[in-house]
Biopython code that builds the backbone (N, CA, C, O; Angstrom):
import numpy as np
from Bio.PDB.StructureBuilder import StructureBuilder

atoms = [
    (1, "MET", "N", (-28.643, -35.796, -57.679)),
    (1, "MET", "CA", (-28.047, -34.753, -58.491)),
    (1, "MET", "C", (-29.180, -33.874, -59.042)),
    (1, "MET", "O", (-30.158, -34.389, -59.584)),
    (2, "PRO", "N", (-29.045, -32.535, -58.902)),
    (2, "PRO", "CA", (-30.080, -31.647, -59.433)),
    (2, "PRO", "C", (-30.156, -31.725, -60.952)),
    (2, "PRO", "O", (-29.140, -31.876, -61.631)),
    (3, "LYS", "N", (-31.372, -31.621, -61.475)),
    (3, "LYS", "CA", (-31.566, -31.659, -62.919)),
    (3, "LYS", "C", (-31.722, -30.272, -63.510)),
    (3, "LYS", "O", (-31.441, -30.055, -64.689)),
    (4, "SER", "N", (-32.167, -29.342, -62.698)),
    (4, "SER", "CA", (-32.372, -27.984, -63.185)),
    (4, "SER", "C", (-32.179, -27.000, -62.044)),
    (4, "SER", "O", (-32.097, -27.386, -60.878)),
    (5, "VAL", "N", (-32.109, -25.735, -62.394)),
    (5, "VAL", "CA", (-31.970, -24.698, -61.381)),
    (5, "VAL", "C", (-33.187, -24.692, -60.458)),
    (5, "VAL", "O", (-33.071, -24.295, -59.299)),
    (6, "HIS", "N", (-34.328, -25.115, -60.938)),
    (6, "HIS", "CA", (-35.533, -25.181, -60.109)),
    (6, "HIS", "C", (-35.372, -26.210, -58.991)),
    (6, "HIS", "O", (-35.874, -26.007, -57.886)),
    (7, "ASP", "N", (-34.665, -27.327, -59.275)),
    (7, "ASP", "CA", (-34.413, -28.324, -58.238)),
    (7, "ASP", "C", (-33.546, -27.750, -57.126)),
    (7, "ASP", "O", (-33.744, -28.070, -55.954)),
    (8, "VAL", "N", (-32.599, -26.913, -57.483)),
    (8, "VAL", "CA", (-31.713, -26.290, -56.499)),
    (8, "VAL", "C", (-32.479, -25.241, -55.709)),
    (8, "VAL", "O", (-32.300, -25.122, -54.497)),
    (9, "LEU", "N", (-33.330, -24.480, -56.386)),
    (9, "LEU", "CA", (-34.067, -23.402, -55.742)),
    (9, "LEU", "C", (-35.208, -23.893, -54.858)),
    (9, "LEU", "O", (-35.596, -23.200, -53.917)),
    (10, "ASP", "N", (-35.742, -25.055, -55.137)),
    (10, "ASP", "CA", (-36.964, -25.523, -54.487)),
    (10, "ASP", "C", (-36.952, -25.442, -52.964)),
    (10, "ASP", "O", (-37.925, -24.948, -52.395)),
    (11, "PRO", "N", (-35.905, -25.897, -52.271)),
    (11, "PRO", "CA", (-35.983, -25.869, -50.813)),
    (11, "PRO", "C", (-35.728, -24.500, -50.179)),
    (11, "PRO", "O", (-35.826, -24.363, -48.959)),
    (12, "TYR", "N", (-35.410, -23.506, -50.968)),
    (12, "TYR", "CA", (-35.023, -22.212, -50.415)),
    (12, "TYR", "C", (-36.016, -21.118, -50.809)),
    (12, "TYR", "O", (-36.768, -21.247, -51.774)),
    (13, "ASN", "N", (-35.990, -20.057, -50.038)),
    (13, "ASN", "CA", (-36.773, -18.875, -50.351)),
    (13, "ASN", "C", (-35.814, -17.812, -50.858)),
    (13, "ASN", "O", (-35.339, -16.986, -50.079)),
    (14, "TYR", "N", (-35.532, -17.820, -52.123)),
    (14, "TYR", "CA", (-34.571, -16.888, -52.705)),
    (14, "TYR", "C", (-35.248, -15.565, -53.040)),
    (14, "TYR", "O", (-36.278, -15.536, -53.713)),
    (15, "SER", "N", (-34.663, -14.483, -52.568)),
    (15, "SER", "CA", (-35.207, -13.171, -52.902)),
    (15, "SER", "C", (-34.480, -12.564, -54.096)),
    (15, "SER", "O", (-34.934, -11.571, -54.665)),
    (16, "ASN", "N", (-33.348, -13.162, -54.477)),
    (16, "ASN", "CA", (-32.586, -12.713, -55.647)),
    (16, "ASN", "C", (-32.480, -13.862, -56.635)),
    (16, "ASN", "O", (-32.308, -15.009, -56.224)),
    (17, "PRO", "N", (-32.575, -13.585, -57.911)),
    (17, "PRO", "CA", (-32.469, -14.663, -58.895)),
    (17, "PRO", "C", (-31.042, -15.194, -58.968)),
    (17, "PRO", "O", (-30.107, -14.486, -58.594)),
    (18, "PRO", "N", (-30.854, -16.429, -59.443)),
    (18, "PRO", "CA", (-29.506, -16.956, -59.647)),
    (18, "PRO", "C", (-28.728, -16.047, -60.595)),
    (18, "PRO", "O", (-29.307, -15.431, -61.490)),
    (19, "ASN", "N", (-27.435, -15.967, -60.398)),
    (19, "ASN", "CA", (-26.588, -15.078, -61.171)),
    (19, "ASN", "C", (-25.527, -15.913, -61.884)),
    (19, "ASN", "O", (-24.590, -16.398, -61.251)),
    (20, "THR", "N", (-25.671, -16.082, -63.200)),
    (20, "THR", "CA", (-24.766, -16.916, -63.989)),
    (20, "THR", "C", (-23.536, -16.129, -64.421)),
    (20, "THR", "O", (-23.633, -14.963, -64.805)),
    (21, "SER", "N", (-22.371, -16.784, -64.354)),
    (21, "SER", "CA", (-21.126, -16.136, -64.760)),
    (21, "SER", "C", (-21.136, -15.857, -66.261)),
    (21, "SER", "O", (-21.856, -16.522, -67.005)),
    (22, "PRO", "N", (-20.342, -14.877, -66.718)),
    (22, "PRO", "CA", (-20.299, -14.548, -68.151)),
    (22, "PRO", "C", (-19.915, -15.734, -69.042)),
    (22, "PRO", "O", (-20.390, -15.829, -70.174)),
    (23, "ASP", "N", (-19.056, -16.645, -68.541)),
    (23, "ASP", "CA", (-18.663, -17.797, -69.358)),
    (23, "ASP", "C", (-19.641, -18.966, -69.237)),
    (23, "ASP", "O", (-19.472, -19.986, -69.905)),
    (24, "GLY", "N", (-20.662, -18.824, -68.390)),
    (24, "GLY", "CA", (-21.695, -19.845, -68.247)),
    (24, "GLY", "C", (-21.285, -21.051, -67.423)),
    (24, "GLY", "O", (-22.027, -22.032, -67.385)),
    (25, "LYS", "N", (-20.127, -21.022, -66.755)),
    (25, "LYS", "CA", (-19.633, -22.179, -66.011)),
    (25, "LYS", "C", (-19.999, -22.169, -64.531)),
    (25, "LYS", "O", (-19.844, -23.188, -63.859)),
    (26, "TRP", "N", (-20.474, -21.059, -64.015)),
    (26, "TRP", "CA", (-20.764, -20.922, -62.592)),
    (26, "TRP", "C", (-22.111, -20.239, -62.369)),
    (26, "TRP", "O", (-22.583, -19.470, -63.206)),
    (27, "VAL", "N", (-22.714, -20.538, -61.223)),
    (27, "VAL", "CA", (-23.946, -19.884, -60.814)),
    (27, "VAL", "C", (-23.791, -19.482, -59.348)),
    (27, "VAL", "O", (-23.504, -20.321, -58.494)),
    (28, "LEU", "N", (-23.980, -18.202, -59.066)),
    (28, "LEU", "CA", (-24.006, -17.708, -57.692)),
    (28, "LEU", "C", (-25.456, -17.518, -57.277)),
    (28, "LEU", "O", (-26.261, -16.968, -58.028)),
    (29, "MET", "N", (-25.788, -17.985, -56.052)),
    (29, "MET", "CA", (-27.138, -17.829, -55.540)),
    (29, "MET", "C", (-27.078, -17.434, -54.079)),
    (29, "MET", "O", (-26.228, -17.913, -53.327)),
    (30, "ALA", "N", (-27.983, -16.562, -53.685)),
    (30, "ALA", "CA", (-28.140, -16.201, -52.277)),
    (30, "ALA", "C", (-29.304, -16.994, -51.713)),
    (30, "ALA", "O", (-30.397, -16.999, -52.279)),
    (31, "SER", "N", (-29.066, -17.659, -50.603)),
    (31, "SER", "CA", (-30.127, -18.422, -49.950)),
    (31, "SER", "C", (-30.213, -18.010, -48.493)),
    (31, "SER", "O", (-29.467, -17.145, -48.035)),
    (32, "ASP", "N", (-31.125, -18.633, -47.774)),
    (32, "ASP", "CA", (-31.219, -18.353, -46.346)),
    (32, "ASP", "C", (-30.011, -18.904, -45.593)),
    (32, "ASP", "O", (-29.817, -18.588, -44.420)),
    (33, "LYS", "N", (-29.199, -19.724, -46.257)),
    (33, "LYS", "CA", (-27.975, -20.273, -45.663)),
    (33, "LYS", "C", (-26.763, -19.388, -45.939)),
    (33, "LYS", "O", (-25.736, -19.534, -45.277)),
    (34, "GLY", "N", (-26.862, -18.481, -46.898)),
    (34, "GLY", "CA", (-25.740, -17.622, -47.273)),
    (34, "GLY", "C", (-25.645, -17.490, -48.774)),
    (34, "GLY", "O", (-26.661, -17.523, -49.469)),
    (35, "THR", "N", (-24.442, -17.343, -49.281)),
    (35, "THR", "CA", (-24.206, -17.243, -50.723)),
    (35, "THR", "C", (-23.554, -18.543, -51.176)),
    (35, "THR", "O", (-22.603, -19.023, -50.558)),
    (36, "GLU", "N", (-24.078, -19.107, -52.264)),
    (36, "GLU", "CA", (-23.626, -20.421, -52.721)),
    (36, "GLU", "C", (-23.146, -20.346, -54.163)),
    (36, "GLU", "O", (-23.712, -19.627, -54.987)),
    (37, "LEU", "N", (-22.089, -21.106, -54.453)),
    (37, "LEU", "CA", (-21.539, -21.210, -55.801)),
    (37, "LEU", "C", (-21.806, -22.613, -56.320)),
    (37, "LEU", "O", (-21.469, -23.605, -55.673)),
    (38, "TYR", "N", (-22.423, -22.685, -57.511)),
    (38, "TYR", "CA", (-22.710, -23.957, -58.155)),
    (38, "TYR", "C", (-21.964, -24.051, -59.479)),
    (38, "TYR", "O", (-21.700, -23.040, -60.130)),
    (39, "SER", "N", (-21.627, -25.281, -59.869)),
    (39, "SER", "CA", (-21.016, -25.521, -61.180)),
    (39, "SER", "C", (-22.094, -25.422, -62.256)),
    (39, "SER", "O", (-23.279, -25.307, -61.945)),
    (40, "GLU", "N", (-21.679, -25.466, -63.513)),
    (40, "GLU", "CA", (-22.647, -25.399, -64.600)),
    (40, "GLU", "C", (-23.593, -26.598, -64.583)),
    (40, "GLU", "O", (-24.678, -26.535, -65.161)),
    (41, "ARG", "N", (-23.200, -27.672, -63.937)),
    (41, "ARG", "CA", (-24.067, -28.852, -63.797)),
    (41, "ARG", "C", (-24.869, -28.805, -62.495)),
    (41, "ARG", "O", (-25.507, -29.785, -62.109)),
    (42, "LEU", "N", (-24.827, -27.656, -61.831)),
    (42, "LEU", "CA", (-25.587, -27.368, -60.619)),
    (42, "LEU", "C", (-25.177, -28.225, -59.420)),
    (42, "LEU", "O", (-26.012, -28.595, -58.595)),
    (43, "HIS", "N", (-23.882, -28.534, -59.335)),
    (43, "HIS", "CA", (-23.329, -29.158, -58.139)),
    (43, "HIS", "C", (-22.815, -28.043, -57.236)),
    (43, "HIS", "O", (-22.156, -27.114, -57.704)),
    (44, "LEU", "N", (-23.115, -28.133, -55.949)),
    (44, "LEU", "CA", (-22.629, -27.142, -55.003)),
    (44, "LEU", "C", (-21.107, -27.238, -54.914)),
    (44, "LEU", "O", (-20.567, -28.300, -54.605)),
    (45, "VAL", "N", (-20.417, -26.128, -55.187)),
    (45, "VAL", "CA", (-18.953, -26.085, -55.168)),
    (45, "VAL", "C", (-18.450, -25.451, -53.884)),
    (45, "VAL", "O", (-17.492, -25.935, -53.280)),
    (46, "LYS", "N", (-19.093, -24.367, -53.465)),
    (46, "LYS", "CA", (-18.626, -23.619, -52.297)),
    (46, "LYS", "C", (-19.799, -22.825, -51.740)),
    (46, "LYS", "O", (-20.700, -22.424, -52.477)),
    (47, "SER", "N", (-19.775, -22.605, -50.445)),
    (47, "SER", "CA", (-20.775, -21.729, -49.838)),
    (47, "SER", "C", (-20.091, -20.863, -48.789)),
    (47, "SER", "O", (-19.106, -21.253, -48.163)),
    (48, "TRP", "N", (-20.649, -19.684, -48.627)),
    (48, "TRP", "CA", (-20.145, -18.734, -47.648)),
    (48, "TRP", "C", (-21.313, -18.345, -46.758)),
    (48, "TRP", "O", (-22.445, -18.244, -47.231)),
    (49, "ASP", "N", (-21.052, -18.125, -45.474)),
    (49, "ASP", "CA", (-22.138, -17.817, -44.545)),
    (49, "ASP", "C", (-22.451, -16.322, -44.490)),
    (49, "ASP", "O", (-22.684, -15.758, -43.422)),
    (50, "ILE", "N", (-22.449, -15.700, -45.660)),
    (50, "ILE", "CA", (-22.839, -14.295, -45.793)),
    (50, "ILE", "C", (-23.948, -14.222, -46.843)),
    (50, "ILE", "O", (-23.906, -14.925, -47.853)),
    (51, "TYR", "N", (-24.919, -13.383, -46.598)),
    (51, "TYR", "CA", (-26.038, -13.230, -47.526)),
    (51, "TYR", "C", (-25.769, -12.049, -48.446)),
    (51, "TYR", "O", (-25.750, -10.902, -48.000)),
    (52, "SER", "N", (-25.563, -12.323, -49.715)),
    (52, "SER", "CA", (-25.276, -11.282, -50.698)),
    (52, "SER", "C", (-26.554, -10.833, -51.386)),
    (52, "SER", "O", (-27.262, -11.640, -51.989)),
    (53, "SER", "N", (-26.848, -9.532, -51.292)),
    (53, "SER", "CA", (-28.069, -8.998, -51.903)),
    (53, "SER", "C", (-27.868, -8.650, -53.370)),
    (53, "SER", "O", (-28.841, -8.489, -54.107)),
    (54, "LYS", "N", (-26.615, -8.533, -53.801)),
    (54, "LYS", "CA", (-26.295, -8.197, -55.194)),
    (54, "LYS", "C", (-24.946, -8.813, -55.525)),
    (54, "LYS", "O", (-24.044, -8.816, -54.687)),
    (55, "MET", "N", (-24.796, -9.340, -56.747)),
    (55, "MET", "CA", (-23.554, -9.964, -57.185)),
    (55, "MET", "C", (-23.191, -9.432, -58.556)),
    (55, "MET", "O", (-24.040, -9.357, -59.444)),
    (56, "ILE", "N", (-21.943, -9.065, -58.728)),
    (56, "ILE", "CA", (-21.463, -8.596, -60.031)),
    (56, "ILE", "C", (-20.234, -9.413, -60.409)),
    (56, "ILE", "O", (-19.221, -9.391, -59.711)),
    (57, "TRP", "N", (-20.338, -10.137, -61.526)),
    (57, "TRP", "CA", (-19.243, -10.985, -62.002)),
    (57, "TRP", "C", (-18.150, -10.172, -62.686)),
    (57, "TRP", "O", (-18.421, -9.139, -63.299)),
    (58, "ARG", "N", (-16.907, -10.652, -62.576)),
    (58, "ARG", "CA", (-15.835, -10.138, -63.425)),
    (58, "ARG", "C", (-16.140, -10.611, -64.843)),
    (58, "ARG", "O", (-16.727, -11.680, -65.011)),
    (59, "PRO", "N", (-15.759, -9.850, -65.865)),
    (59, "PRO", "CA", (-16.029, -10.272, -67.244)),
    (59, "PRO", "C", (-15.379, -11.618, -67.605)),
    (59, "PRO", "O", (-15.900, -12.344, -68.452)),
    (60, "ASP", "N", (-14.237, -11.958, -66.964)),
    (60, "ASP", "CA", (-13.560, -13.223, -67.252)),
    (60, "ASP", "C", (-14.025, -14.370, -66.351)),
    (60, "ASP", "O", (-13.483, -15.472, -66.435)),
    (61, "SER", "N", (-15.005, -14.130, -65.504)),
    (61, "SER", "CA", (-15.617, -15.126, -64.611)),
    (61, "SER", "C", (-14.672, -15.663, -63.534)),
    (61, "SER", "O", (-14.960, -16.701, -62.937)),
    (62, "LEU", "N", (-13.566, -14.994, -63.273)),
    (62, "LEU", "CA", (-12.604, -15.462, -62.278)),
    (62, "LEU", "C", (-12.885, -14.924, -60.877)),
    (62, "LEU", "O", (-12.166, -15.248, -59.931)),
    (63, "GLY", "N", (-13.921, -14.108, -60.742)),
    (63, "GLY", "CA", (-14.268, -13.557, -59.442)),
    (63, "GLY", "C", (-15.561, -12.775, -59.525)),
    (63, "GLY", "O", (-16.130, -12.585, -60.600)),
    (64, "ALA", "N", (-16.013, -12.327, -58.363)),
    (64, "ALA", "CA", (-17.260, -11.554, -58.306)),
    (64, "ALA", "C", (-17.240, -10.627, -57.099)),
    (64, "ALA", "O", (-16.594, -10.903, -56.089)),
    (65, "PHE", "N", (-17.966, -9.520, -57.232)),
    (65, "PHE", "CA", (-18.213, -8.629, -56.108)),
    (65, "PHE", "C", (-19.523, -9.062, -55.464)),
    (65, "PHE", "O", (-20.505, -9.340, -56.153)),
    (66, "LEU", "N", (-19.526, -9.116, -54.151)),
    (66, "LEU", "CA", (-20.717, -9.457, -53.389)),
    (66, "LEU", "C", (-21.071, -8.264, -52.523)),
    (66, "LEU", "O", (-20.223, -7.752, -51.793)),
    (67, "PHE", "N", (-22.301, -7.824, -52.596)),
    (67, "PHE", "CA", (-22.770, -6.683, -51.823)),
    (67, "PHE", "C", (-23.626, -7.190, -50.668)),
    (67, "PHE", "O", (-24.649, -7.842, -50.878)),
    (68, "ILE", "N", (-23.198, -6.882, -49.452)),
    (68, "ILE", "CA", (-23.878, -7.325, -48.251)),
    (68, "ILE", "C", (-24.159, -6.104, -47.384)),
    (68, "ILE", "O", (-23.273, -5.619, -46.680)),
    (69, "LYS", "N", (-25.380, -5.614, -47.438)),
    (69, "LYS", "CA", (-25.815, -4.436, -46.683)),
    (69, "LYS", "C", (-24.852, -3.270, -46.882)),
    (69, "LYS", "O", (-24.844, -2.651, -47.946)),
    (70, "THR", "N", (-24.045, -2.965, -45.877)),
    (70, "THR", "CA", (-23.157, -1.796, -45.974)),
    (70, "THR", "C", (-21.744, -2.167, -46.422)),
    (70, "THR", "O", (-20.841, -1.333, -46.363)),
    (71, "GLU", "N", (-21.543, -3.406, -46.869)),
    (71, "GLU", "CA", (-20.197, -3.862, -47.225)),
    (71, "GLU", "C", (-20.150, -4.437, -48.635)),
    (71, "GLU", "O", (-21.128, -4.995, -49.134)),
    (72, "MET", "N", (-18.977, -4.283, -49.266)),
    (72, "MET", "CA", (-18.733, -4.888, -50.568)),
    (72, "MET", "C", (-17.526, -5.810, -50.423)),
    (72, "MET", "O", (-16.480, -5.407, -49.913)),
    (73, "TYR", "N", (-17.684, -7.052, -50.877)),
    (73, "TYR", "CA", (-16.628, -8.050, -50.811)),
    (73, "TYR", "C", (-16.228, -8.463, -52.223)),
    (73, "TYR", "O", (-16.999, -8.314, -53.171)),
    (74, "TYR", "N", (-15.001, -8.989, -52.344)),
    (74, "TYR", "CA", (-14.560, -9.610, -53.586)),
    (74, "TYR", "C", (-14.239, -11.057, -53.263)),
    (74, "TYR", "O", (-13.626, -11.347, -52.235)),
    (75, "VAL", "N", (-14.648, -11.964, -54.135)),
    (75, "VAL", "CA", (-14.337, -13.374, -53.953)),
    (75, "VAL", "C", (-13.783, -13.939, -55.253)),
    (75, "VAL", "O", (-14.339, -13.722, -56.330)),
    (76, "THR", "N", (-12.667, -14.674, -55.133)),
    (76, "THR", "CA", (-12.078, -15.372, -56.276)),
    (76, "THR", "C", (-12.855, -16.666, -56.483)),
    (76, "THR", "O", (-13.139, -17.389, -55.528)),
    (77, "ILE", "N", (-13.195, -16.952, -57.731)),
    (77, "ILE", "CA", (-13.974, -18.140, -58.071)),
    (77, "ILE", "C", (-13.030, -19.189, -58.657)),
    (77, "ILE", "O", (-12.226, -18.841, -59.521)),
    (78, "PRO", "N", (-13.083, -20.447, -58.236)),
    (78, "PRO", "CA", (-14.110, -21.063, -57.413)),
    (78, "PRO", "C", (-13.752, -21.248, -55.942)),
    (78, "PRO", "O", (-14.632, -21.622, -55.166)),
    (79, "SER", "N", (-12.531, -21.011, -55.517)),
    (79, "SER", "CA", (-12.147, -21.452, -54.178)),
    (79, "SER", "C", (-11.836, -20.354, -53.172)),
    (79, "SER", "O", (-11.418, -20.651, -52.053)),
    (80, "GLY", "N", (-12.027, -19.101, -53.540)),
    (80, "GLY", "CA", (-11.646, -18.014, -52.653)),
    (80, "GLY", "C", (-12.603, -17.769, -51.511)),
    (80, "GLY", "O", (-13.737, -18.249, -51.499)),
    (81, "GLU", "N", (-12.115, -17.010, -50.555)),
    (81, "GLU", "CA", (-12.934, -16.548, -49.442)),
    (81, "GLU", "C", (-13.212, -15.061, -49.652)),
    (81, "GLU", "O", (-12.363, -14.354, -50.194)),
    (82, "PRO", "N", (-14.367, -14.578, -49.241)),
    (82, "PRO", "CA", (-14.694, -13.161, -49.421)),
    (82, "PRO", "C", (-13.693, -12.245, -48.701)),
    (82, "PRO", "O", (-13.340, -12.473, -47.544)),
    (83, "ILE", "N", (-13.249, -11.212, -49.412)),
    (83, "ILE", "CA", (-12.330, -10.213, -48.880)),
    (83, "ILE", "C", (-13.077, -8.883, -48.866)),
    (83, "ILE", "O", (-13.603, -8.453, -49.893)),
    (84, "LEU", "N", (-13.123, -8.232, -47.702)),
    (84, "LEU", "CA", (-13.803, -6.941, -47.595)),
    (84, "LEU", "C", (-13.054, -5.909, -48.428)),
    (84, "LEU", "O", (-11.860, -5.689, -48.227)),
    (85, "ILE", "N", (-13.755, -5.277, -49.362)),
    (85, "ILE", "CA", (-13.178, -4.262, -50.244)),
    (85, "ILE", "C", (-13.600, -2.861, -49.803)),
    (85, "ILE", "O", (-12.800, -1.926, -49.837)),
    (86, "GLU", "N", (-14.850, -2.724, -49.392)),
    (86, "GLU", "CA", (-15.398, -1.406, -49.068)),
    (86, "GLU", "C", (-16.429, -1.528, -47.956)),
    (86, "GLU", "O", (-17.263, -2.433, -47.966)),
    (87, "ASP", "N", (-16.367, -0.617, -47.006)),
    (87, "ASP", "CA", (-17.401, -0.510, -45.981)),
    (87, "ASP", "C", (-18.064, 0.847, -46.170)),
    (87, "ASP", "O", (-17.441, 1.884, -45.948)),
    (88, "CYS", "N", (-19.315, 0.838, -46.576)),
    (88, "CYS", "CA", (-20.031, 2.060, -46.936)),
    (88, "CYS", "C", (-20.880, 2.596, -45.781)),
    (88, "CYS", "O", (-21.790, 3.393, -46.010)),
    (89, "THR", "N", (-20.602, 2.177, -44.562)),
    (89, "THR", "CA", (-21.361, 2.631, -43.400)),
    (89, "THR", "C", (-21.408, 4.147, -43.355)),
    (89, "THR", "O", (-20.380, 4.776, -43.607)),
    (90, "PRO", "N", (-22.508, 4.757, -43.059)),
    (90, "PRO", "CA", (-23.762, 4.188, -42.554)),
    (90, "PRO", "C", (-24.744, 3.830, -43.658)),
    (90, "PRO", "O", (-25.834, 3.345, -43.357)),
    (91, "ASP", "N", (-24.403, 4.051, -44.928)),
    (91, "ASP", "CA", (-25.321, 3.754, -46.034)),
    (91, "ASP", "C", (-24.995, 2.411, -46.664)),
    (91, "ASP", "O", (-23.997, 1.773, -46.331)),
    (92, "TYR", "N", (-25.862, 1.998, -47.581)),
    (92, "TYR", "CA", (-25.607, 0.798, -48.372)),
    (92, "TYR", "C", (-24.603, 1.123, -49.464)),
    (92, "TYR", "O", (-24.532, 2.262, -49.925)),
    (93, "CYS", "N", (-23.820, 0.120, -49.885)),
    (93, "CYS", "CA", (-22.884, 0.316, -50.996)),
    (93, "CYS", "C", (-23.690, 0.419, -52.285)),
    (93, "CYS", "O", (-24.446, -0.497, -52.607)),
    (94, "PRO", "N", (-23.545, 1.507, -53.025)),
    (94, "PRO", "CA", (-24.316, 1.677, -54.267)),
    (94, "PRO", "C", (-23.693, 0.859, -55.397)),
    (94, "PRO", "O", (-22.703, 1.281, -55.995)),
    (95, "ASP", "N", (-24.269, -0.314, -55.695)),
    (95, "ASP", "CA", (-23.684, -1.202, -56.709)),
    (95, "ASP", "C", (-23.703, -0.593, -58.100)),
    (95, "ASP", "O", (-22.998, -1.076, -58.986)),
    (96, "MET", "N", (-24.480, 0.439, -58.317)),
    (96, "MET", "CA", (-24.525, 1.084, -59.634)),
    (96, "MET", "C", (-23.302, 1.979, -59.878)),
    (96, "MET", "O", (-23.095, 2.438, -61.001)),
    (97, "ASP", "N", (-22.499, 2.231, -58.852)),
    (97, "ASP", "CA", (-21.350, 3.120, -58.984)),
    (97, "ASP", "C", (-20.062, 2.388, -59.382)),
    (97, "ASP", "O", (-19.008, 3.019, -59.470)),
    (98, "PHE", "N", (-20.123, 1.085, -59.622)),
    (98, "PHE", "CA", (-18.929, 0.314, -59.935)),
    (98, "PHE", "C", (-18.991, -0.197, -61.361)),
    (98, "PHE", "O", (-20.025, -0.701, -61.799)),
    (99, "VAL", "N", (-17.876, -0.067, -62.096)),
    (99, "VAL", "CA", (-17.784, -0.562, -63.466)),
    (99, "VAL", "C", (-16.448, -1.265, -63.652)),
    (99, "VAL", "O", (-15.493, -0.987, -62.928)),
    (100, "TRP", "N", (-16.376, -2.178, -64.621)),
    (100, "TRP", "CA", (-15.130, -2.845, -64.973)),
    (100, "TRP", "C", (-14.411, -2.015, -66.027)),
    (100, "TRP", "O", (-15.023, -1.575, -67.001)),
    (101, "LEU", "N", (-13.124, -1.802, -65.837)),
    (101, "LEU", "CA", (-12.315, -1.070, -66.815)),
    (101, "LEU", "C", (-11.261, -2.004, -67.390)),
    (101, "LEU", "O", (-10.755, -2.876, -66.685)),
    (102, "PRO", "N", (-10.923, -1.829, -68.677)),
    (102, "PRO", "CA", (-9.917, -2.718, -69.282)),
    (102, "PRO", "C", (-8.538, -2.487, -68.713)),
    (102, "PRO", "O", (-7.584, -3.152, -69.117)),
]
sb = StructureBuilder()
sb.init_structure("model")
sb.init_model(0)
sb.init_chain("A")
sb.init_seg("    ")
for serial, (resi, resn, name, xyz) in enumerate(atoms, 1):
    if name == "N":
        sb.init_residue(resn, " ", resi, " ")
    sb.init_atom(name, np.array(xyz, "f"), 0.0, 1.0, " ", f" {name:<3s}", serial, name[0])
structure = sb.get_structure()
């Protein structure tokens, strides 16, 4: 069982830092294996075989946007599968253009 986020990160070459949910119960990480979801105790809950370069959590921690090159996906946490929301081809999806509205 991992003791810290460093134990989880050790075997991987992560180019993006871990991304903790607003409620502190989940951690999303991009690895060379794809995008991984960990519990607050750092147990692997789910993994997807897509590499997300940017992740934006919903304020209620029930989902997240995943940015993968020219595509933006939405995933329901903890058990959902990524759903393609936007294809920004030929450019990258500008993650700065998205905001949460009440």
